[in-house]
KOLSE-13383 format. One record per residue: z, y, x negated of N, C-alpha, C, O, CB in turn. Coordinates in steps of 0.2 Angstrom, whole numbers, plus 5000, padded with zeros to 4 digits. Atoms other than C-alpha are relative to their C-alpha. Glycine has a CB too. Layout:
BEGIN
ZYXZYXZYXZYXZYX/...
This chain:
BEGIN
499649984995500849724871499949975006499349975008500150075001/500350034993500949634887500150055007500550095007500549935001/499949964994500749704904500550005003500750055007499549995003/499450014996502249634911500550044996501050055000500149925000/499549965005503249724898500050075002500550115003499849994992/500049924998502549894904500250005007500650055009499150034999/499650014993502849834922500750015001501050055005499949935001/499250015001504649794918500350074999500850095003500149964994/499649945002505049954910499750065005500150105007499850034991/500149964995504150054923500550005006500750055008499349995003/499650014994505149994938500749994997501150005002499849935004/499350005000506749974929500250074999500850095000500149974994/499949925000506450174927500250015006500750055007499350054998/499749994993506650164945500749975003501050015006499649975004/499550034998507950044948500550004996501150014998499849945001/499550005005508850034933500250064994500750074990499949954997/499949955006508450164921499949994993500250034988500650035001/500050025006507950074906499650054996499150084998499849925000/500349955005507450194891499549964997499649904996500650044994/500550045004505750144884499850034994499450004991499549985004/500349965005505550274871500249944994500749904993500550094999/500150055005505050154856500350024994500349994989499349974998/499849995007505850244843500749994999501050015003499950074997/499450015000507550184836500550074999500350124997500149954995/499850054996508850184840500049995007499950045010500650004998/500150024994508750094855500750025005501250015003500049924999/499449984996509950174869500149955005499849905006499850065003/499950044994510750104884499650005006499250055006500650025003/500350004995510050054900500150065006499650065010500249955002/499949954996510850204909499950074997500150125000500549985002/500349935004510050344897499750045005499850105005499549984995/500449964996508850394909500350045005500350105005499549975003/499749974994509850424924500550054997500550105000500449945006/499549975003511150504913499850064997500250104996500449954995/500349955003509950624905499950055004499750105002499649994997/500349944995509550724922500650005004501250005003499249985004/499549994994510250744939499749965005499249985008500250085002/500350064996509950594949499950025007499449995010500449944999/500049984994510350674966499350055002498950055006500850035002/500749974999508950794964499449964999499049975004499950044996/500650055000507650664958499949975007499449975010500149944995/500150044994508050564974499850045005499350035008500649955003/500249964995507950714985499350024999498950035004500550075000/500649995001506350754977499549955002498949975005500050014993/500450054997505650594981500050005006499449995009500349964997/500050004993506150594998499750065003499350055009500650005003/500549944997505450775001499349984999498949995004500250084996/500850015002503850724993499749955005499249955007499849984993/500250054995503850565003499750025007499150005009500449965001/500049984993503950635020499450065000499050065005500850025002/500649945000502750795016499449964999498949985002500150064993/500650045000501450665010499849965007499249955008500049964994/500150024993501650575026499650025006499249995009500449985001/500349954995501150715037499450034997498950055001500550055002/500549975002499950775025499349975001498850015001500050014994/500650044998498650635028500049985007499649945009500149954996/499950044993499250595045499350005004499249965009500650045004/500649994996497450655052499649954998499249935003499750074998/500450065001496650515043500249955004499849935008500149974993/499850074996497550365051499850025007499549985010500949984999/500249974993497250465068499450025002499350045008500350045001/500649984999495550505066499549965005499149995008499850024993/500450044993494750355076500250035007499850055011500249925000/499849984994495750405090499950085003499850095009500749995000/500149944999495550585088499250025001499050075005500250034995/500649995000493750575085499649975007499149985008499749984994/500350034994493450465101500150065006499750085010500449935002/499749954996494450595111499550075002499450095007500850034997/500349945002493550745104499350004999498950054998500350024995/500750005001491850675103499850044993499350084994499650035006/500249985006491750715084499549974996499649914995500450014996/500550025005490250685073500249974994500750004992499650054999/499850035007490450585056500250064996500850074994499449964996/499849955004490350745047500650055001500950074997499650035001/499349974996491650825059500649964997501049984993500049995009/499550055002492750675055500350024993500850034992499749945001/500049995008492550695036500350074999500850084996499149994995/499749945002492950885036500650005004501150045002499550065001/499349994999494450865047500449964997500949994996500149995005/499550025003495350745038500050034992500650034989499849935000/500049965007494750845021500450065002500650084997499250014997/499749924999495451015028500850004996500950044992500050025009/499349995003497350975024500049994992500550034989500549955003/500250015006496750915007499950074996500250094991499549964999/500249945003495951075003500550065002500550114998499350025002/499649964999497251185011500750004996501150044994500149995005/499450025005498551095001499950024993500450034990500149935001/500349995007497551114985500050094999500150124993499149975000/500049925000497451314989500750025000501050064996499750035006/499349975001499251334993500449974996501049994995500449995007/499650045005499851224979500150074994500750084992499549944997/500049945004499451384968500650055002501050074998499450025002/499749964997500351494979500849995001501350035000499750015004/499350035000501951384981500249984993500849984992499949925004/499750015006501951354963500250064997500650064993499649984996/499749945002502051534960500750025003501250045000499650055001/499349994995503451554973500549954997501149974996499849985009/499450045003504451404965500250034993500850034992499849914998/499849985005504351484949500650075000501150094997499350014996/499649924998505051664957500749995002501150035000499750055005/499450004997506351604968500449945000500949935004500050025006/499750075000506651424964499749955004499449975009500850005002/500450044997505951264969500349965006500049935010499949964995/499750034996507351214980499950045007499850015012500649994999/500249964995507151364991499350005003499150015009500250064997/500750014998505251354991499949945005499549945010499650004994/500150064996505351184997500350005008500149965013500449954996/499649994994506451225012499550035005499450025010500650044999/500549964996505151355017499549975003499449965009499650054996/500650054999503751245016500149955006499749955011499849954993/499850054996504551115025500250025008500149995013500649974996/499949964993505051225040499450035003499350035010500550074998/500849994998503251275042499649965002499349965007499650024996/500250074996502751115044500349975005499949955010500149954995/499650034994503951055056499850065006499650035011501049984999/500149954996503551215066499349995003499149995009500250074997/500750024999501751185065499849935005499549935010499750004994/500150064996501751015071500449995006500249965011500249944996/499850004992502951045086499650045005499650035011500850035002/500349964995501851185092499349975001499149985007499950074996/500650044998500251065091500349955005500049945010499649964994/499750054995501350935100500150025007500049995012500649974998/499849964993501851065114499350025002499150005008500550065000/500749964997500151155116499449945001498949955005499750084994/500650034999499051015112499450014996499350074994499950025005/500549995004497450995101499449985004499449925006500049964993/500550024994495951005112499350024997498850015001500250045006/500849995002494351045101500149994991500649984988499850105003/500150005008493751025082500350054996500550054990499349994998/499649935004494351205078500749995001501050014996499850075002/499450015001496051155083500249944995500749954991500149985006/499850065005496051005072500050034993500450014989499549955000/500049965006495551115058500650054998500950054993499350035000/499449964999496951235062500749964997501149984993500150025008/499550035002498151095061499949984994500449984991500249945005/500150025007497451035045500250064995500550054989499349974999/499849955005497751205038500850015000501250024994499650075003/499150015000499751195043500149954996500649954993500349995007/499750065004499751015036499950024993500249984988499649945001/500149985009499151095019500750024997500850024991499450064999/499449985003500851165016500549934999501049944995500350045005/499750075003501550975015499649994995499949974990500149945006/500250015006500250955003500250044994500350024988499350015000/499749955006500851104993500749974998501049994993500250095002/499450025002502451014992499949974993500449974989500349945006/500350035007501750934976500450054995500850034990499050004998/499849955005502151104967500850025001501050064997499650055001/499450005000503951084973500449964997500849974992500150005006/499750055002504450914970500149984992500649964990499849955003/500150025008503850884952500450054995500850034991499250014999/499649955005504451054944500849995001501349994997499850095002/499250004999506251024953500149954996500549974992500250005008/499850055005506350854945500050014993500550014989499649945001/500249995007505550884929500550044995500650034990499450024999/499749965005506551024923500849974998501149994993500150085004/499450035002508150914923499949964995500549944992500349985006/499950055004507550794911499650014993499150044993499849955003/500349995007507250794892499249975000498949945004500549954994/500850035002505350764885499849945000499349935001499750034995/500150075000505550584882500049965006499849905006500449984997/499950044994505950544899499650045006499850045012500749995001/500549964995504650664907499549965004499549965010499450054996/500450044997503450534911500349965007500049975012499849954995/499650034995504750424921500250045006500150035012500549984997/499849954994505550574930499450035005499450035011500250074995/500649974996503750644935499849955005499749965011499450024996/500350064996503250464940500449995006500149985012500149934995/499550014994504850434952499950065006499950055012500849994997/500149944995504550614960499549995004499449995010500050074997/500750004998502850594962499849935005499449925010499450004993/500250074995502850414970500350015007500349975011500449944998/499949994993503350504985499350015004499350025010500450075001/500650004997501450494988500049935004499449915006499550024994/500050064997501950334995500150015007500049965011500549974998/500049984994502250425011499449985003499449965009500250085000/500850024997500350395014500149945003499749925008499449994995/500150084998500750215017500450005007500249975012500449954993/499749994994502050265031499550025005499549995011500650045000/500549984996500550355039499549975002499349995008499850044997/500650055000499350225037500349935004499949905008499749984990/499750064998500550085043500150025008500049975012500649974996/499549994992501350175060499650055003499750055009501050034999/500349954997500250305064499549985005499550005011499750054995/500550024996498850215072500349955006500149955011499549964995/499650054995500050085081500350055005500450035011500549954997/499749944995500950245088499650025004499750025010500350064997/500749974995499350325094499849965005499649975011499450024995/500450044994498750175103500550005006500450015011499849914999/499550004994500450155112500250065004500250055010500649974998/499749944997500950335115499550065001499750115004500550014998/500749945001499250435112500250044993500850054990499950085009/499849985009499050525095500350075001500550094996499450014995/499749935000499650705102500749985000501150024997499850055006/499350015001501350615103500349984993500949994992500149945005/499950015006501350565086500150064997500650074993499549974997/499749945002501350735081500750035000500950064996499650055002/499449974996502950775090500649944995501249964993499950005010/499550055002503750605083500250014992500850004990499749935002/499850005008503550635064500550064999500850064993499550014996/499449955001504650795067500749984998501050004993500150055007/499350035000506150685068500249984991500750004988500149925006/499950025007506050605050500050074994500250074988499449954999/500149955005505450765042500550055001500650104997499350035000/499349954999507050865050500649964996501049994992500150015009/499650055003508150715044500150014992500650034989499749935001/500150005007507550725026500150074998500550084993499349984998/500049945001507450905026500950024999501150054994499650055005/499249985002509450925028500249954995500849974993500549995005/499850045005509650775016499750044993500150054988499549925001/500249965006508650885003500550064999500750084994499150025001/499649945000509651045007500649984997500850034993500150055006/499550005003511150955002500149974994500649994991500349975004/500150035008510650854987499750034994499850014988499649935000/500549985005509350954978500550074997500850115000499150015003/499749945003509851084965499550014994499349974991500749994997/500549975005508751194954500350004993500850034992499850075001/499850005007509051154935500250074996500050124997499549984997/499749935005510051274923499350014996498949984995500949974994/500549985005508951384912499350005003498949984999500049964995/500649994998507551404924499650054997500050104996500050015008/500449945004506251524915500150065006500150045012499149994999/500049944997506551704922499350035003498850025000500350074995/500849994997505151764934499750064996500050104992500050035008/500349945005503851874925499550035005499550015011499649974992/500549984994502451974932499649965002499549914999499750044999/500550064998501151894942499649984997499549924995499750025006/500550025003499751914932500149944993499749904992499750074997/499850055004500751814918499949935001499749904997500650015000/500050064997500851664929499349964998499249904998500150015007/500750035000498851644927499849994992499249984990499550055005/500150005007498951654908499849934998499349924994500650044995/500250065003498751464905499349995002498949944999500549945003/500550024999497151474913499550034993498950014993499850025007/500349985005496551564897499949944994499549954990500250054998/499950065003496851394888499449955002499549935008500749975002/500350064999495551254888500349955003500149915008499849974996/499650074998496951124889500150005007500149945009500750004997/499949994992497351184907499449985004499549955010500250075002/500750024996495551164912499949935001499849905006499350024997/500150065002495451004905500649955005500449905009500250004991/499550034997497050944913499850005008499849955012500750034998/500450004993496351004930499649955001499749915006499650065001/500650054999494750904928500449945001500349915007499549994994/499650085001495850744924500249995006500049945010500550004994/499750004994496850764939499650005006499749975011500450055000/500549994993495450824950499849935001499749915007499450054998/500350074998494850644948500549945003500549905007499649964992/499550054997496450544949500350015006500449975011500549994995/499649994993497350624962499550025005499750005011500450065001/500449994996495750674970499849935004499749925010499450044996/500250064998495250494971500549975005500449945010499949974996/499450044995496950434978500050035006499950005011500850004997/499949974994497150564991499450005005499450005011500250084998/500750014996495250564996500049945003499849935009499450024996/500050074997495350384999500649985006500549955011500049954994/499550014996496950385007499950055008500150035013500750034996/500249984995496250505019499449985004499350005010499950064999/500650034998494650415023500049935001499449915003499550034997/500050075001495050235021499949975008499449945010500649984997/499950024993495550215040499250015003498949965006500650065004/500750004997493750285045499549974997499149955001499850065000/500550055002492850185033500149935003499649905005500050004994/499950084997493650015039499750015007499349965009500949974999/500250014993493350065057499250015001499049985006500450055004/500650004998491550125056499649964996499149934998499850074998/500450055004490950005042500049945002499549905002500050004994/499950074998491649845048500149995007500149945010500549984997/499950024993492049885065500749985003500849955008499649965003/499450024999493949845063500450065005500250115005500350004993/499749974995495249905076500350064995500450054989500649955004/499749955004496150075070500649974997500849994991500250065003/499350015003497849985068499949954994500249964988500549965005/500350045005496849845057499950034993500050024988499449975004/500349955005496049985047500550034998500450054992499550055003/499549975002497650065045500449954995500749974990500450035006/499750055005498449905037499649994994499949994989500049935003/500350015006497049895025500050074996499950074990499349985001/499849935003497350075021500650014997500750054992499950055004/499350005002499150055019500149954994500549974990500549995005/500150045005498849905007499850044994500250054989499449955002/500349965004497750014996500450054998500450064992499550015003/499749955001498850164997500649984996500750004990500250045006/499550035002500350064994499949994992500450004988500149945004/500050035007499749994977499850074995500150074990499349934998/500149955004499150164970500850044999500950074994499550035002/499349975000500950234975500449974996500750004992500450005005/499650045005501850094967500050014995500650004992499949965001/500150005006501150114951500050064996499950074990499549954998/499949935004501350304947500549994995500350004989500450065004/499549995006502950284938499949954995500249964989500749995002/500150055005502250134929499450054995499450044988499649925004/500549975004500850254923500450064996500250084991499350035005/499749965003502150384918500349964995500449984989500550045005/499750045005503050244908499649984995499849984989500449945002/500450015004501550184901499750064995499550054989499649985003/500249945005500950354895500750024995500550044989499950085005/499449995004502750384888500049954994500249974988500649985004/500050055005502450224878499450004996499550004990500049925003/500650015004500650234872499650075001499150074998499549945001/500349934999500150414877499650005006499349955008499650034994/500349994993499350494892499349985000499049945004500150085002/500750015002497650504884499749935001499249925004500050024993/500250075000497550324880500149975006499749935008500449964994/499950024993498150274897499450025004499149985007500750035004/500549974995496850384906499249974997498749975001500050104998/500550025001495550304896499949945003499349945007499949994994/500150074996495650124904500150025008499849995012500649954998/499949984993496150224921499350025002499049995007500550075001/500749984998494350304921499549945001499249945007499850044995/500550055001493350154916500249965006499749945009500149964992/499850054996494250044929499850035007499549995011500749975000/500049964995494150174943499250015001499150005007500350055000/500750005000492250194940499649945002499249945006499650034994/500450074998491750014940500249985007499849955011500349934995/499850024993492849984956499650045005499350015009500850025002/500449974996491950124965499250005000498850015005500250054999/500650024999490350074960499849935003499349925006499750004994/500050074997490649904967500150025008499949985012500749954997/500049974994491050004983499350025002499150005008500550055000/500749964999489450094983499449965001499049975005499850054993/500550064998488549934983499949995007499449975009500349934997/499950024993489149915001500249935001499849895004499450025005/499950065000490049755000499949975008500150015012500849994997/500150024994489649655016500849975003500849975009499549944999/499450044998491449575018500650064999500750094994500149924995/499449945000492949695022500549984994500850024991500450015008/499550025005494049585010499850014993500350024989500149925000/500349985005492849624996500250074998500550094992499349995000/499949935000492949805000500750014998500950044992499950035006/499249995001494849805001500249994992500550034989500449945006/499950025008494949714984499950064995500350094992499649944997/500249945004493949854975500450055002500750074997499350025001/499649954997494849984985500750004996500950054993500149995007/499350005004496549924978500050014992500450044989500449935002/500149995007495849914960499950084998500150104992499549954999/500149935001495350094962500650035000500750084997499550035005/499449954998496950154970500549984993500950024991500349975009/499750015005497850054956499950054992500350074988499949944999/500249975007496850144942500350075001500650104997499250004999/499949934998497050324952500850014999501050064996499850015008/499249995000499050294954500349994992500850024990500449945005/499750005007499250244935499750074997500050094992499949934997/500349935003498150404931500450055001500550104997499350015002/499549944998499250514941500650014996500750074995500249995006/499550005004500650474932500050024993500450054990500249955001/500249985007499850484915499850084999500150114994499449954997/500149925000499150664918500750054999500750094996499750025006/499449974999500950714923500549994994501050024993500349985005/499550015007501650644906499750064996500050094991499849924997/500449955005500350764897500250075002500350124998499149995001/500049914998500650934907500750024998500750084996499950015009/499449975002502550964903500050004992500450034989500649965002/499950015007502250914885499650054997499850074992499749924997/500349965001500951044883500250065003500350114999499549985001/499749954997501551174895500650015004500750035009499650025004/499250004998503451154897500150075002500350075008500549974992/499849944998503751334899499750025006500050065010499950054994/500449984993502451354914499949955004499449945007499350024998/500150074997502851184921499950035008499649995012500749944999/500050014992502951264940499350025001498950005006500550055004/500749974997501251364939499649944997499149935001499750074996/500550045002500451224929500049945005499549915006500149974992/499950064994501051094943499550035005499149995006500850005003/500549984996500151214955499450004999499049985003500250065003/500749995002498651234945499749935001499249925004499950024992/500350065001498351054941500049955007499549925009500449954995/500050014993498951004959499450025004499149995008500650015002/500549974996497651114966499349964999498949945003500050074999/500650025002496251044956500049915003499549885003499950014992/499850084998496950854962499750015008499249985010500949985001/500150004994496850934980499250025002498950005007500450045002/500750004999495050994978499549934998498949925000499850064995/500450065000494450834972500149955006499749915007500149964993/500050044995495150744987499650035006499350005009500750005000/500549984996494350864998499249994999498949975004500050075000/500750025001492650844990499849925002499349915005499950004991/500150084999492850644991500049985008499549965010500749964997/499849994993493450655009499450025005499249995010500650045001/500449954997492250785015499249965000498849965004500050074997/500650035003490750695005499749935004499149915004500249994994/500150074996491050525014499750015008499349975010500849965000/500249994993490850595031499350025000498849995004500550075004/500849975000489250695026499649944998499049945002499850064995/500550055002488350535018500149965005499549925006500249964993/500150054995488850435033499550035005499149995008500750005003/500449974995488050565044499250004998498849995002500250075001/500549985001486550595034499549934997498949934998500150054995/500250055002486150425026500149935005499849885004500249994993/499950054997487050305038500549964996500849925000499449975002/499550055004488150225024500450064996500450124996499549944995/499349955003489750295014499749994992499950044988500949955002/500150025007488850224997499850064996499950074990499549934999/500349935006488150394990500650054998500650084993499550065004/499449965002489850474992500449964994500549984988500450025007/499750045006490750334982499750004994500050004989500149955000/500450005007489350334969500150074996500350074990499249995001/499949935004489550514965500750004997500850024991499950075006/499350005002491450504963500049954994500349974989500649975006/500050055006491150344951499850044995500150044989499649945000/500349965006490150464941500450054997500550074991499350025002/499549955002491350594941500649964996500949994991500350065007/499550045004492650464934499750004993500050024988500149925003/500450015007491350424920499950064997499850054991499449964999/500049935003491250614916500750024998500950054992499750065006/499449985003493050624915500149964994500449984990500550015005/499950045006493150484903499750024993500050014988499949955002/500349975005491850564892500450064998500450074992499450035002/499749945002492750734892500749974997500950014993500150055007/499350035004494350634887499849984994500249994989500349935003/500250025008493450564872499950064996500050064990499549964999/500149945003492950734868500650044997500550084992499650045005/499549965000494550814869500749984996501150014993500250015006/499450025002495850694864500250014992500750034990500149925000/500049995007495550704845500350074999500750074995499450004996/499849945003495850894844500750015004501150065001499350055002/499449994998497450874855500449974994500850014991500249965006/499450035005498250754843500050064993500650064990499849924997/500049955006497850884829500350075001500550104996499550024998/499749935000498551044837500550005006500750055007499650055002/499450014996499850984849500649994997500549984991500049955004/499450005005501650994843500149934998499849895002500850035002/499750055004502250854832500349965004500849995007500450034996/499650044997502950704840499949995007500249955010500650025000/500250004993502050724857499549945001499049944998499650065002/500550055000501250564862499450025006499550055011500349935002/500749974996499450594867499549925000499049925003499550084995/
């Protein structure tokens, strides 16, 4: 199987909707789009894109904020990690809410909270480290959008197209590219506090589009008693999927939040140049998420993740060795982000196959684990910098976590193939 074929199929799912189910008979190119509700899928992508843009906003702004507020390396790391942790915790709550009142209404509530919080921060100003943590907590609602966008899109599509649908909706994490590209330059020209107000404009526009286009899928499971939503945690498979996503999405979000700090501190690049380096890395990881879903539809999620963890571990081990050249470091980060992006799509090809009836709460639980992984990576890099004077130990530990995930996958995938429903690609 050629890599070019997989890339073509992944991106045809975005632009042309090519069906990649290898089982005969071959269906038409429009089968993917006609099998679900395209306006909802587009609305979920746009909503997720804007939410992710503001979720990681403190990362690109960190050099300017740290200079103005005289933050230590550990404080910088905790500042950019706080939205990730808040998003992780809130994803569980938002997942529960999405299952009870519907994903669309839950998304509107979350976006209104984020816009109100950003407007308050812009108007009143953020003048202390504690203020940055409070803002990070509000931005956690943007990170919790994960538990809205993916169930909203997924419920419209049949199992054979789950990887592509979840991949396209999840490609909204490309919003991190927008933050890395534009936030440092705007902060340099207008001041970082002004950026907090400016981002409310695209957020509001997309919120209106979302309200007009998005629809909850028919046949949504009826609300159950609260305790029943946590029943999946009684199964080992839920914990395995949480671990696997904790590494893939944790790596993606942790790097997206931290790379601007890394390039400014490690190589003394300007915030704008560091933002471009971050954007290149994040763009790579975002772009291939639907490819990861398509690849998992073709060869199975577990098989895809095997290559993902090996590649990510090798790339992060290279970064941990502290390259002397920023170009080498950037190349290694792009490799790691490509691996993590593919892995994100692959994990969420597996989730609805195993937990289709609890997709809302599982999205929240698995997403929460991804946020915890991102919080650990971002905060540990700042702590490593303060204690050792370098970022290497933080990257080294996360590389070892990737290898642990690889070992766990090897352990569990045989049992999955024996006990999961027949016809499910693992």
